[in-house]
FIVEX-348014 format. One line per 4 residues: number of its first residue (from 1); their letters; for each residue x negated, y, z negated of N, C-alpha, C, O. Coordinates in steps of 0.1 Angstrom, whole numbers, always signed. Layout:
NUM	a	X:Y:Z:X:Y:Z:X:Y:Z:X:Y:Z | ... .
***
This chain:
1	xxxx	-348:-360:-308:-337:-366:-313:-338:-365:-329:-350:-367:-334 | -329:-361:-338:-333:-361:-352:-325:-374:-359:-319:-381:-352 | -327:-376:-372:-322:-386:-380:-308:-388:-379:-303:-399:-379 | -301:-375:-380:-286:-375:-379:-280:-381:-368:-269:-386:-369 .
5	xxxx	-286:-380:-356:-280:-387:-344:-284:-401:-344:-276:-409:-339 | -295:-405:-350:-298:-420:-349:-288:-427:-360:-287:-439:-359 | -281:-420:-370:-274:-428:-379:-259:-426:-377:-250:-426:-386 | -257:-423:-364:-240:-421:-362:-233:-433:-364:-237:-444:-358 .
9	xxxx	-224:-433:-371:-216:-444:-374:-202:-446:-365:-193:-438:-367 | -201:-456:-357:-188:-458:-349:-180:-466:-356:-185:-477:-359 | -167:-463:-360:-156:-470:-366:-146:-472:-355:-142:-463:-347 | -143:-485:-353:-131:-488:-345:-119:-482:-348:-115:-484:-360 .
13	xxxx	-112:-475:-340:-99:-470:-341:-88:-481:-338:-80:-485:-346 | -89:-485:-325:-82:-495:-322:-82:-500:-308:-86:-492:-299 | -78:-512:-306:-81:-519:-293:-69:-515:-284:-58:-516:-288 | -71:-511:-272:-60:-506:-263:-58:-516:-252:-47:-515:-246 .
17	xxxx	-67:-524:-247:-64:-532:-236:-77:-545:-236:-87:-544:-243 | -74:-554:-227:-85:-565:-225:-87:-567:-212:-78:-563:-204 | -98:-574:-207:-99:-579:-195:-108:-592:-195:-114:-596:-204 | -108:-598:-183:-118:-607:-181:-126:-605:-171:-123:-602:-159 .
21	xxxx	-141:-606:-175:-151:-602:-166:-152:-613:-155:-144:-622:-154 | -162:-610:-147:-165:-618:-135:-171:-632:-138:-170:-642:-131 | -180:-632:-152:-182:-643:-155:-174:-649:-168:-178:-655:-178 | -162:-647:-166:-151:-653:-175:-151:-650:-190:-145:-657:-198 .
25	xxxx	-158:-639:-193:-159:-635:-208:-148:-624:-210:-145:-616:-201 | -141:-625:-222:-132:-616:-225:-137:-605:-232:-145:-607:-242 | -133:-592:-227:-138:-579:-234:-126:-572:-237:-115:-572:-230 | -128:-564:-247:-117:-554:-253:-120:-540:-251:-131:-537:-255 .
29	xxxx	-112:-532:-247:-113:-515:-246:-110:-511:-260:-99:-512:-265 | -121:-506:-266:-120:-500:-281:-121:-486:-280:-129:-480:-272 | -113:-479:-289:-113:-465:-292:-120:-463:-305:-119:-472:-313 | -126:-453:-306:-134:-451:-318:-129:-439:-326:-125:-429:-320 .
33	xxxx	-129:-440:-339:-125:-430:-347:-133:-416:-346:-145:-416:-346 | -126:-406:-345:-132:-394:-342:-137:-390:-327:-142:-380:-323 | -134:-399:-320:-138:-397:-305:-126:-399:-295:-119:-408:-298 | -125:-392:-285:-113:-392:-277:-113:-404:-267:-123:-409:-262 .
37	xxxx	-101:-408:-265:-99:-421:-257:-107:-422:-246:-111:-433:-242 | -111:-410:-239:-120:-412:-228:-134:-417:-230:-141:-420:-221 | -137:-419:-243:-151:-423:-247:-148:-438:-251:-157:-443:-259 | -138:-445:-248:-135:-459:-253:-146:-466:-246:-152:-461:-236 .
41	xxxx	-149:-479:-250:-159:-486:-245:-154:-500:-244:-144:-503:-251 | -158:-509:-236:-155:-523:-235:-164:-530:-243:-177:-529:-241 | -159:-539:-253:-168:-546:-262:-165:-562:-260:-155:-567:-255 | -175:-570:-266:-172:-585:-263:-163:-589:-273:-161:-582:-283 .
45	xxxx	-157:-600:-271:-149:-606:-281:-156:-609:-295:-149:-608:-306 | -171:-613:-295:-177:-614:-307:-177:-602:-315:-175:-604:-327 | -178:-590:-310:-178:-578:-316:-166:-573:-323:-167:-564:-332 | -156:-579:-319:-142:-573:-324:-135:-583:-330:-125:-579:-337 .
49	xxxx	-137:-596:-329:-129:-608:-333:-124:-608:-346:-113:-611:-348 | -132:-604:-356:-129:-602:-371:-122:-589:-377:-121:-587:-389 | -118:-580:-366:-116:-565:-371:-101:-565:-371:-94:-571:-363 | -95:-557:-379:-80:-555:-382:-74:-551:-369:-63:-556:-365 .
53	xxxx	-82:-542:-363:-78:-536:-350:-75:-551:-339:-65:-551:-331 | -82:-559:-340:-78:-570:-333:-65:-579:-336:-59:-585:-327 | -63:-578:-348:-50:-584:-352:-39:-575:-347:-29:-580:-341 | -41:-563:-350:-30:-553:-345:-28:-555:-330:-17:-556:-326 .
57	xxxx	-39:-555:-323:-38:-556:-307:-30:-568:-304:-21:-567:-296 | -32:-581:-310:-26:-593:-309:-12:-593:-311:-4:-599:-303 | -8:-585:-322:+6:-585:-326:+12:-574:-316:+24:-576:-313 | +8:-567:-311:+13:-556:-302:+15:-564:-287:+25:-562:-280 .
61	xxxx	+5:-573:-284:+6:-582:-272:+18:-590:-273:+26:-591:-264 | +20:-598:-285:+31:-606:-288:+45:-600:-287:+55:-605:-281 | +45:-588:-292:+57:-579:-290:+61:-575:-279:+73:-574:-277 | +52:-571:-269:+54:-567:-255:+59:-579:-247:+68:-578:-239 .
65	xxxx	+52:-591:-250:+57:-602:-241:+70:-606:-245:+79:-609:-237 | +73:-605:-259:+88:-609:-264:+99:-599:-258:+110:-603:-255 | +96:-586:-258:+104:-576:-252:+107:-577:-238:+118:-577:-233 | +96:-578:-232:+99:-583:-217:+107:-596:-215:+116:-597:-206 .
69	xxxx	+105:-604:-221:+113:-618:-220:+127:-615:-225:+135:-620:-218 | +131:-607:-235:+142:-603:-240:+150:-594:-229:+162:-596:-228 | +143:-586:-222:+147:-577:-212:+152:-586:-200:+163:-584:-195 | +144:-597:-196:+147:-605:-184:+159:-613:-188:+167:-615:-179 .
73	xxxx	+160:-618:-202:+172:-626:-205:+185:-618:-202:+195:-622:-196 | +184:-605:-208:+195:-596:-208:+201:-592:-193:+213:-590:-190 | +189:-589:-185:+192:-588:-170:+199:-599:-164:+210:-598:-158 | +194:-610:-167:+199:-623:-161:+215:-624:-164:+223:-626:-155 .
77	xxxx	+217:-623:-178:+230:-625:-183:+240:-612:-176:+252:-614:-173 | +235:-600:-175:+243:-591:-171:+246:-594:-156:+258:-593:-151 | +237:-597:-150:+239:-598:-134:+247:-612:-131:+253:-612:-121 | +246:-624:-140:+249:-636:-136:+262:-642:-141:+271:-648:-135 .
81	xxxx	+261:-638:-155:+274:-643:-163:+287:-638:-158:+289:-626:-157 | +295:-646:-156:+309:-643:-155:+318:-646:-167:+314:-652:-177 | +332:-641:-166:+340:-644:-179:+338:-658:-182:+335:-661:-194 | +340:-669:-173:+339:-682:-178:+327:-686:-184:+327:-694:-193 .
85	xxxx	+315:-681:-180:+303:-683:-184:+302:-677:-200:+296:-683:-209 | +308:-666:-202:+308:-661:-216:+315:-670:-225:+312:-674:-236 | +327:-673:-219:+335:-683:-225:+328:-696:-231:+328:-699:-243 | +321:-702:-221:+313:-714:-225:+303:-711:-235:+302:-719:-244 .
89	xxxx	+296:-699:-236:+286:-696:-246:+295:-694:-259:+290:-699:-270 | +305:-687:-260:+313:-683:-271:+317:-698:-277:+314:-701:-288 | +323:-706:-269:+327:-719:-273:+316:-730:-278:+319:-740:-284 | +303:-727:-274:+292:-735:-279:+287:-730:-295:+279:-737:-301 .
93	xxxx	+292:-719:-300:+289:-714:-313:+295:-721:-323:+306:-726:-321 | +288:-722:-333:+298:-727:-347:+297:-717:-356:+287:-713:-361 | +311:-713:-359:+316:-702:-364:+316:-707:-380:+322:-718:-383 | +309:-698:-390:+307:-702:-404:+323:-702:-408:+331:-694:-404 .
97	xxxx	+324:-711:-417:+339:-713:-422:+344:-700:-431:+356:-698:-432 | +335:-692:-435:+339:-682:-445:+344:-670:-436:+350:-661:-441 | +342:-671:-423:+347:-660:-414:+363:-662:-410:+370:-654:-405 | +367:-675:-413:+380:-677:-410:+386:-674:-397:+397:-669:-395 .
101	xxxx	+378:-678:-386:+382:-675:-373:+382:-687:-365:+372:-694:-368 | +390:-690:-356:+390:-702:-347:+381:-698:-335:+384:-687:-329 | +372:-704:-331:+363:-702:-320:+371:-699:-307:+369:-689:-299 | +381:-708:-305:+388:-706:-292:+397:-693:-292:+400:-687:-282 .
105	xxxx	+402:-688:-304:+407:-677:-307:+399:-665:-305:+404:-654:-300 | +385:-666:-308:+375:-655:-304:+374:-655:-291:+374:-645:-284 | +371:-667:-285:+369:-668:-270:+379:-661:-261:+376:-655:-251 | +392:-662:-265:+405:-659:-259:+406:-643:-260:+409:-636:-251 .
109	xxxx	+402:-637:-272:+400:-622:-274:+391:-618:-264:+396:-610:-256 | +378:-623:-263:+368:-617:-253:+374:-618:-238:+371:-610:-230 | +380:-629:-236:+386:-632:-222:+395:-621:-220:+394:-614:-211 | +403:-619:-229:+416:-608:-227:+409:-594:-224:+415:-586:-216 .
113	xxxx	+399:-591:-229:+393:-580:-227:+381:-578:-217:+373:-569:-217 | +382:-589:-208:+375:-591:-196:+358:-589:-198:+350:-583:-191 | +356:-596:-208:+341:-598:-212:+334:-605:-203:+336:-617:-202 | +325:-599:-194:+316:-606:-185:+301:-604:-191:+299:-599:-202 .
117	xxxx	+291:-609:-182:+278:-606:-186:+273:-590:-189:+267:-586:-199 | +279:-582:-179:+275:-570:-179:+282:-561:-192:+277:-551:-197 | +294:-567:-196:+299:-560:-209:+294:-567:-223:+294:-561:-234 | +291:-579:-220:+285:-586:-231:+271:-580:-236:+269:-579:-248 .
121	xxxx	+262:-577:-227:+252:-571:-232:+251:-557:-239:+241:-552:-245 | +264:-551:-238:+266:-537:-243:+273:-537:-255:+275:-526:-261 | +279:-549:-260:+290:-550:-271:+283:-546:-283:+271:-549:-285 | +288:-538:-292:+283:-534:-305:+294:-540:-315:+304:-545:-311 .
125	xxxx	+290:-538:-327:+300:-543:-338:+312:-534:-338:+323:-540:-339 | +312:-522:-335:+326:-514:-336:+333:-515:-323:+345:-514:-323 | +325:-518:-310:+334:-523:-299:+339:-538:-302:+350:-541:-296 | +335:-544:-309:+340:-560:-311:+352:-557:-320:+362:-564:-318 .
129	xxxx	+351:-548:-330:+361:-546:-339:+373:-539:-332:+384:-541:-336 | +370:-532:-324:+381:-523:-315:+388:-533:-307:+399:-531:-302 | +383:-545:-307:+391:-555:-299:+401:-564:-308:+407:-573:-304 | +400:-559:-321:+408:-566:-330:+402:-578:-338:+409:-587:-343 .
133	xxxx	+389:-578:-337:+382:-588:-343:+377:-583:-357:+370:-572:-359 | +380:-591:-368:+375:-586:-381:+362:-583:-383:+353:-591:-378 | +358:-573:-391:+344:-568:-392:+333:-580:-396:+323:-581:-390 | +336:-588:-404:+326:-600:-407:+322:-609:-395:+311:-613:-393 .
137	xxxx	+334:-611:-385:+334:-620:-374:+326:-610:-364:+318:-615:-356 | +328:-598:-364:+322:-590:-353:+307:-587:-357:+298:-585:-348 | +304:-589:-369:+289:-587:-374:+283:-599:-370:+272:-598:-363 | +288:-613:-373:+283:-625:-370:+281:-625:-355:+269:-626:-351 .
141	xxxx	+291:-622:-345:+289:-623:-332:+279:-614:-326:+274:-617:-316 | +276:-604:-333:+265:-594:-327:+253:-601:-332:+243:-600:-325 | +252:-608:-342:+240:-616:-345:+238:-626:-336:+227:-628:-332 | +247:-632:-332:+246:-645:-323:+242:-639:-308:+234:-645:-301 .
145	xxxx	+247:-627:-305:+243:-621:-293:+229:-617:-293:+222:-618:-283 | +224:-612:-305:+210:-607:-306:+202:-619:-303:+193:-619:-294 | +205:-632:-312:+198:-644:-310:+198:-648:-294:+188:-653:-289 | +208:-646:-288:+210:-650:-274:+200:-643:-265:+193:-649:-256 .
149	xxxx	+199:-629:-268:+190:-623:-259:+176:-622:-264:+167:-617:-257 | +173:-628:-274:+161:-628:-279:+151:-636:-273:+154:-647:-270 | +137:-632:-272:+127:-641:-265:+125:-656:-271:+119:-665:-266 | +132:-656:-284:+129:-669:-294:+140:-676:-289:+139:-688:-292 .
153	xxxx	+152:-673:-283:+164:-680:-281:+161:-692:-273:+156:-692:-262 | +166:-704:-279:+165:-717:-271:+179:-721:-262:+180:-731:-256 | +188:-711:-262:+201:-713:-253:+196:-712:-239:+188:-703:-235 | +201:-722:-232:+197:-724:-219:+205:-715:-210:+217:-717:-209 .
157	x	+199:-705:-203:+207:-696:-194:+209:-704:-181:+216:-699:-172 .
***
């Protein structure tokens, strides 16, 4: 073995997974810069805790969890919400006064267009505007729907 082999430096590229060992320790699967993913190694939490790669891995985990929750909310709304349930949600909203729209009027427009859960999750600003709803109200409504579908939403399904 020569000196060049002894001084090889391994730099963390990214963390791609985690596991809990039999002795209840958390380990992370680390890929190394300049090496293929097939040469990734399991490293202890102490070895990777203060690395930027750990921060990136935790952010990706949060995002994945959030998007799964969002998908679950959308799926539930699509399958379970009837027109009356959509009306109930719309009437629970507080429309900003600058939009100059009555919440009951908005609710009735959606009712006339047979908006149930399946249609609700597909609405876009343009589709809402095509229903005769002004652009600022359509934009506001889409934001409310994004909030409803979000993993952060507190609206009880």
